[in-house]
VEXDREN-2710 file (C-alpha; in Angstrom, 1 decimal):
% VEXDREN-2710
k/r/px/py/pz
1/MET/-0.2/0.3/0.2
2/PRO/1.5/3.4/-1.0
3/GLY/2.6/5.5/1.8
4/PHE/2.5/2.4/4.5
5/ASN/5.9/3.4/5.9
6/ALA/5.8/7.1/5.4
7/PRO/5.1/9.1/8.4
8/LEU/1.7/10.6/9.2
9/ASP/1.4/14.0/10.6
10/VAL/-0.7/14.9/13.2
11/VAL/-1.9/18.1/14.4
12/ASP/0.2/20.4/16.8
13/GLN/-1.9/20.1/20.0
14/VAL/-5.2/18.7/20.9
15/ASP/-7.1/20.2/23.9
16/VAL/-8.6/16.9/24.9
17/GLU/-11.4/18.3/27.0
18/ARG/-12.5/20.6/24.1
19/TYR/-12.6/17.4/21.7
20/MET/-15.1/15.9/24.0
21/GLY/-18.7/15.9/22.8
22/ARG/-20.7/14.9/19.6
23/TRP/-19.1/14.6/16.4
24/TYR/-21.1/13.8/12.9
25/GLU/-19.4/11.9/10.3
26/ILE/-19.2/13.5/6.9
27/ALA/-17.3/11.3/5.2
28/ARG/-14.9/8.3/5.5
29/TYR/-13.1/5.7/3.6
30/PRO/-14.9/2.4/3.2
31/ASN/-14.2/-0.3/5.9
32/PHE/-15.4/-3.4/7.6
33/PHE/-16.9/-2.8/10.7
34/GLN/-19.4/0.4/9.7
35/GLY/-20.5/-1.2/6.6
36/ALA/-21.6/0.4/3.4
37/ASP/-25.2/1.2/4.7
38/CYS/-24.4/2.9/7.8
39/VAL/-26.0/6.6/7.6
40/ALA/-26.4/9.2/10.2
41/THR/-22.9/8.3/11.8
42/THR/-22.3/10.0/15.0
43/ALA/-19.5/9.9/17.7
44/GLU/-19.7/10.9/20.9
45/TYR/-16.6/11.4/23.4
46/THR/-16.5/11.9/27.2
47/LEU/-13.8/12.0/29.2
48/LEU/-13.7/9.8/32.1
49/ASP/-11.9/10.5/35.6
50/ASP/-8.7/8.4/34.7
51/GLY/-8.2/10.4/31.6
52/ARG/-9.3/7.9/29.2
53/VAL/-12.1/8.9/26.8
54/ARG/-15.4/6.7/26.5
55/VAL/-16.5/6.6/22.8
56/ILE/-20.0/5.4/21.7
57/ASN/-20.3/5.2/18.0
58/ARG/-23.9/5.4/16.3
59/CYS/-25.3/4.7/13.1
60/ARG/-28.6/3.8/11.5
61/ARG/-28.7/0.9/8.9
62/GLY/-29.7/1.7/5.3
63/ALA/-31.8/5.0/5.8
64/LEU/-32.3/7.8/8.1
65/ASP/-34.9/6.3/10.3
66/GLY/-33.4/2.8/10.0
67/ALA/-32.4/0.7/12.8
68/GLU/-30.1/2.1/15.3
69/GLU/-26.7/0.6/15.9
70/SER/-24.2/1.3/18.4
71/ILE/-20.8/0.3/19.7
72/GLU/-19.2/1.6/23.1
73/GLY/-15.3/1.5/23.5
74/VAL/-12.6/3.4/25.2
75/ALA/-9.8/5.5/24.0
76/ARG/-6.4/6.5/25.7
77/VAL/-4.2/9.0/24.5
78/VAL/-0.6/7.5/23.7
79/ASP/0.9/11.0/22.7
80/SER/1.4/13.0/25.8
81/ASP/3.0/16.1/23.9
82/THR/0.2/16.7/21.1
83/LYS/-2.4/14.4/22.4
84/ALA/-3.3/14.2/18.9
85/LYS/-2.6/10.1/18.8
86/LEU/-4.9/8.0/20.5
87/LYS/-5.6/4.0/20.8
88/VAL/-9.1/3.0/20.6
89/ARG/-10.6/-0.5/22.0
90/PHE/-13.9/-1.7/21.2
91/PHE/-13.9/-5.1/22.1
92/GLY/-11.2/-7.6/23.7
93/PRO/-7.4/-6.7/23.7
94/PHE/-7.4/-5.0/20.0
95/GLU/-6.7/-1.6/19.6
96/GLY/-6.7/0.8/16.8
97/ASN/-4.9/4.0/15.8
98/TYR/-6.9/7.1/15.9
99/TRP/-4.8/10.0/14.9
100/ILE/-5.8/13.5/14.6
101/ILE/-4.5/14.8/11.3
102/GLY/-6.8/17.9/10.8
103/LEU/-8.5/20.0/13.4
104/ASP/-10.3/23.5/12.8
105/PRO/-8.7/25.8/15.4
106/GLU/-12.4/26.3/16.7
107/TYR/-12.9/22.5/17.0
108/ARG/-15.7/22.8/14.5
109/TRP/-14.4/19.8/12.1
110/ALA/-11.6/17.3/12.5
111/VAL/-9.9/14.9/10.2
112/VAL/-8.8/11.7/11.5
113/GLY/-6.6/8.8/10.0
114/GLU/-3.9/6.2/10.9
115/PRO/-0.6/5.6/9.9
116/SER/-1.3/2.8/7.1
117/ARG/-4.1/5.1/5.5
118/SER/-6.4/2.4/5.4
119/PHE/-9.0/4.4/7.5
120/LEU/-10.2/8.1/7.5
121/TRP/-12.7/10.0/8.8
122/ILE/-14.2/13.8/8.4
123/LEU/-16.2/14.7/11.3
124/SER/-18.0/18.0/12.1
125/ARG/-19.7/19.4/15.0
126/THR/-22.9/19.6/12.8
127/PRO/-24.3/17.4/10.7
128/VAL/-24.2/19.5/7.6
129/MET/-20.6/21.0/6.5
130/SER/-19.9/23.8/4.2
131/GLU/-19.1/22.6/0.6
132/ASP/-16.2/25.2/0.5
133/VAL/-14.9/23.7/4.2
134/TYR/-15.1/20.0/2.8
135/ALA/-13.3/20.9/-0.5
136/ASP/-10.6/22.6/1.1
137/ILE/-10.2/19.5/3.5
138/VAL/-10.2/17.1/0.6
139/THR/-7.6/19.3/-1.4
140/ARG/-5.2/18.8/1.5
141/LEU/-5.5/14.9/2.0
142/PRO/-3.0/14.0/-0.7
143/GLU/0.0/16.1/1.4
144/GLN/-0.8/13.1/4.1
145/LEU/-1.0/10.3/1.5
146/TYR/-4.7/9.8/1.5
147/ASP/-6.5/9.2/-1.8
148/PRO/-9.7/11.6/-1.7
149/GLU/-11.2/9.7/-4.4
150/ARG/-11.7/6.7/-1.9
151/LEU/-13.8/9.0/0.5
152/ILE/-17.6/8.3/0.5
153/ARG/-20.0/11.2/1.7
154/THR/-22.3/10.0/4.9
155/LEU/-25.8/10.9/4.6
156/GLN/-26.8/13.0/7.9
157/ALA/-30.2/14.0/8.9
158/VAL/-30.3/17.6/9.1
159/GLU/-31.5/18.9/12.6
END
């Protein structure tokens, strides 16, 4: 896979407390654990007393009024300098990389990836992201060796 051994740059600094709350998935790389029919996808992050982060991912299957599915996990910061690298565990001993590679200064959007470039998510604090902001994010992805053509947009309900 191209870029597998190339370093992946993360943001300079993440305020973990400010990052907490609900994020809406705007786009993602296809992956086996979400499935192609996952819509209205959100991630809810809550800081725990021990510094770890409770993660609840939700989506609806097939349509905005489809059956809701959720999975709960826990994340831990593994880079104390930037706090932009986390490990997330949803079941068993298996942990996945959750690296924040793009972050709006006002925490309105985030881009999350991992070193192999197999996974990518564009997240927003709102279910709709301006097309200008989305286009700006997408045009910068090749700098991190991500292929924007692989992105699929996530259908979201407008609140």
